[in-house]
C-alpha positions in Angstrom: -16.7 -6.4 -19.7 -14.5 -3.3 -19.5 -11.0 -3.2 -18.0 -12.3 -1.2 -15.1 -15.1 -3.6 -14.4 -12.7 -6.6 -14.5 -10.3 -5.0 -12.0 -13.2 -4.0 -9.7 -15.0 -7.3 -9.9 -16.2 -9.3 -6.8 -13.7 -12.1 -7.5 -10.8 -9.8 -6.3 -12.1 -9.2 -2.7 -13.2 -12.9 -2.6 -9.7 -14.0 -3.3 -8.4 -11.4 -0.8 -10.9 -12.8 1.8 -9.7 -16.4 1.2 -6.0 -15.4 1.5 -6.9 -13.2 4.5 -8.3 -16.3 6.4 -5.2 -18.2 5.5 -3.0 -15.4 6.8 -5.1 -15.2 10.0 -4.7 -19.0 10.6 -0.9 -18.7 10.1 -0.7 -15.8 12.6 -3.0 -17.6 15.1 -0.8 -20.7 14.9 2.3 -18.5 15.6 0.4 -17.1 18.7 -0.5 -20.6 19.9 3.2 -21.6 19.8 4.6 -18.4 21.5 1.6 -16.7 23.2 3.0 -13.2 22.5 0.5 -10.3 22.6 1.8 -8.7 19.3 0.9 -12.0 17.5 -2.6 -12.0 18.9 -3.2 -8.4 17.9 -2.0 -9.1 14.4 -4.2 -12.1 14.2 -7.2 -10.0 15.2 -6.3 -7.3 12.7 -6.0 -9.7 9.8 -9.3 -11.5 10.9 -11.0 -8.1 10.6 -9.3 -7.7 7.2 -10.5 -11.0 5.9 -14.1 -10.5 7.1 -14.3 -7.0 5.7 -13.1 -8.4 2.3 -15.7 -11.1 2.5 -18.3 -8.3 3.0 -16.9 -6.3 0.0 -17.3 -9.4 -2.0 -21.0 -9.7 -1.3 -21.7 -6.1 -2.0 -19.9 -6.2 -5.2 -21.8 -9.4 -6.2 -25.3 -8.0 -5.4 -24.4 -4.5 -6.5 -25.3 -2.7 -3.3 -24.8 -2.6 0.5 -27.1 -4.3 2.9 -27.5 -1.8 5.9 -26.6 -4.3 8.6 -23.6 -5.8 6.7 -22.4 -2.2 5.9 -22.6 -1.2 9.7 -20.4 -4.1 10.7 -18.1 -3.8 7.6 -17.3 -0.1 8.3 -16.3 -0.8 11.8 -14.0 -3.7 11.0 -12.4 -1.9 8.0 -11.8 1.2 10.0 -10.4 -0.3 13.1 -8.2 -3.2 11.7 -5.2 -0.8 11.4 -5.6 0.1 15.1 -5.2 -3.5 16.1 -2.2 -4.1 13.7 -0.6 -1.0 15.2 -1.4 -2.3 18.7 0.7 -5.5 17.8 3.6 -3.3 16.9 3.2 -1.4 20.1 3.5 -4.6 22.1 6.5 -5.6 20.1 8.6 -2.4 20.4 7.8 -1.5 24.1 9.5 -3.6 26.8 6.8 -2.8 29.3 3.5 -4.5 28.5 1.4 -1.8 30.1 1.8 0.5 27.1 0.3 -2.2 24.9 -2.4 -2.9 27.3 -3.4 0.8 27.5 -3.5 1.0 23.7 -5.6 -2.2 23.7 -8.1 -0.8 26.1 -8.4 2.4 24.0 -9.0 0.2 20.9 -11.6 -2.0 22.6 -13.5 1.0 24.1 -13.3 2.9 20.8 -14.5 -0.1 18.8 -17.5 -0.5 21.1 -18.4 3.2 20.8 -18.0 3.1 17.1 -20.2 0.0 16.7 -22.8 1.5 18.9 -22.8 4.6 16.9 -23.1 2.8 13.5 -26.1 0.9 14.7 -27.8 4.1 16.0 -27.2 6.5 13.2 -29.5 7.0 10.3 -27.6 5.8 7.2 -27.6 7.7 3.9 -29.4 5.0 1.9 -28.5 6.5 -1.4 -24.9 5.8 -0.7 -25.6 2.2 -0.1 -26.9 1.8 -3.6 -23.2 1.8 -4.6 -21.1 -1.4 -4.0 -17.7 -2.1 -2.6 -15.0 -0.1 -0.9 -15.7 3.1 -2.7 -18.6 3.9 -0.4 -16.2 4.1 2.6 -17.8 5.9 5.5 -19.9 8.2 3.3 -23.2 6.4 4.3 -22.5 7.3 8.0 -22.9 11.0 7.3 -20.7 14.0 6.6 -17.0 13.8 7.3 -16.2 14.8 11.0 -19.6 13.7 12.2 -20.3 11.0 14.7 -19.8 8.0 14.4 -17.8 8.5 11.1 -15.1 10.5 12.9 -14.4 7.4 15.1 -12.3 5.9 12.2 -9.6 8.7 12.6 -8.0 7.6 15.8 -7.7 4.0 14.7 -6.2 4.8 11.3 -3.9 7.7 12.5 -2.5 6.1 15.6 -2.3 2.6 14.1 -0.5 3.9 11.0 1.9 5.8 13.2 2.8 2.7 15.2 3.1 0.6 12.1 5.3 3.1 10.2 7.1 4.6 13.2 7.7 1.3 14.9 9.0 -0.2 11.7 11.4 2.7 11.2 12.6 2.5 14.8 13.2 -1.3 14.4 15.2 -0.7 11.2 17.5 1.8 12.9 17.8 -0.5 16.0 18.5 -3.8 14.2 20.5 -2.6 11.2 23.9 -2.6 13.1 23.2 -6.2 14.4 24.0 -8.6 11.5 22.3 -11.5 13.2 19.1 -9.5 13.5 19.3 -8.0 10.0 16.2 -10.1 8.9 14.1 -7.8 11.2 15.2 -4.8 9.1 13.9 -6.4 5.9 10.7 -7.5 7.8 10.0 -4.0 8.7 10.7 -2.7 5.2 7.9 -5.1 4.1 5.6 -3.7 6.7 6.3 -0.1 5.6 5.6 -1.0 2.0 2.4 -2.9 2.8 1.1 0.0 5.0 1.8 2.5 2.3 0.0 0.4 -0.3 -3.1 0.1 2.0 -2.9 3.9 2.7 -2.7 4.6 -1.1 -5.6 2.2 -1.7 -7.7 4.1 0.9 -6.9 7.4 -0.8 -8.0 5.9 -4.1 -11.3 4.8 -2.5 -12.0 8.2 -1.0 -11.4 9.7 -4.5 -14.0 7.4 -5.9 -11.5 5.2 -8.0 -11.8 1.5 -7.6 -9.8 0.3 -10.7 -7.2 -2.1 -9.4 -8.0 -1.2 -5.8 -9.0 -4.8 -4.8 -5.7 -6.1 -6.3 -3.8 -3.5 -4.3 -5.5 -4.7 -1.1 -4.6 -8.3 -1.9 -0.9 -7.5 -2.7 -0.6 -5.3 0.4 -2.0 -8.0 2.7 0.5 -10.5 1.4 3.4 -8.1 2.0 2.2 -7.2 5.5 1.8 -10.9 6.4 5.4 -11.6 5.2 6.7 -8.7 7.3 4.7 -9.7 10.4 5.8 -13.4 10.3 9.4 -12.4 9.8 9.3 -9.7 12.6 7.2 -11.7 15.0 10.1 -13.5 16.8 13.5 -12.7 18.1 14.4 -16.4 18.4 16.2 -16.5 15.1 18.4 -13.6 15.9 19.0 -14.9 19.4 20.1 -18.2 18.2 22.4 -16.6 15.7 23.9 -14.3 18.4 24.5 -17.2 20.8 26.1 -19.3 17.9 28.4 -16.2 17.2 29.4 -15.8 20.8 30.2 -19.5 21.1 32.3 -19.5 18.0 34.2 -16.5 19.3 34.7 -18.2 22.7 36.0 -21.4 20.9 38.3 -19.2 18.8 39.7 -17.5 22.0 40.2 -20.9 23.7 42.0 -22.2 20.7 44.3 -19.2 20.6 45.0 -19.5 24.3 46.0 -23.1 24.1 48.5 -22.4 21.5 
């Protein structure tokens, strides 16, 4: 077995899938505890990620794509960034309506994309290849429907992930008690950039180390999401700080 074959083996997306389901469970538990929409969106995004990785595992194992599996896979893989970005949208905007509008856009777009993939004639020669390297090629030429449907999910979702994280870094850096949110968003940016780089590798036809990059990126993103998913830690630190300052002032006044 060559080095390229080892790093592109089915065991890597299999491990990513297992970890992805664990991550999904952790985020879902967080949502059950707090019932925040951003946590639910991140749960959906990671669920799509885990299922897509499981489908990559199967295609690598058998050496080609089953048409039905591929149709579902390409929709999940292309839309997951949209739902991750939707979570960030809910988190950064005070008015829930903006997140709801984005969610409606994602759900309607997903339905149209799914309908399109099940009603287009696939390029079967592309399905003879395995794994993520196929990308959307089996749907037809770039810019054709339904392949073009992946663009709004990836572009808007990535803008929210990166832009929202940069905004949070600027917002929370001056507040020491919320500094953990800064590092959380640094992790989200790093994870997003790794996934973007992995996607570029796939489009270029290179899969060596691609699945490992997927796995590492998912772990980094999860760490960032779990850290950024709550303001309670910062709020408690802020309250404790104000109480300490009040006690200090009372102590000074009594003397």
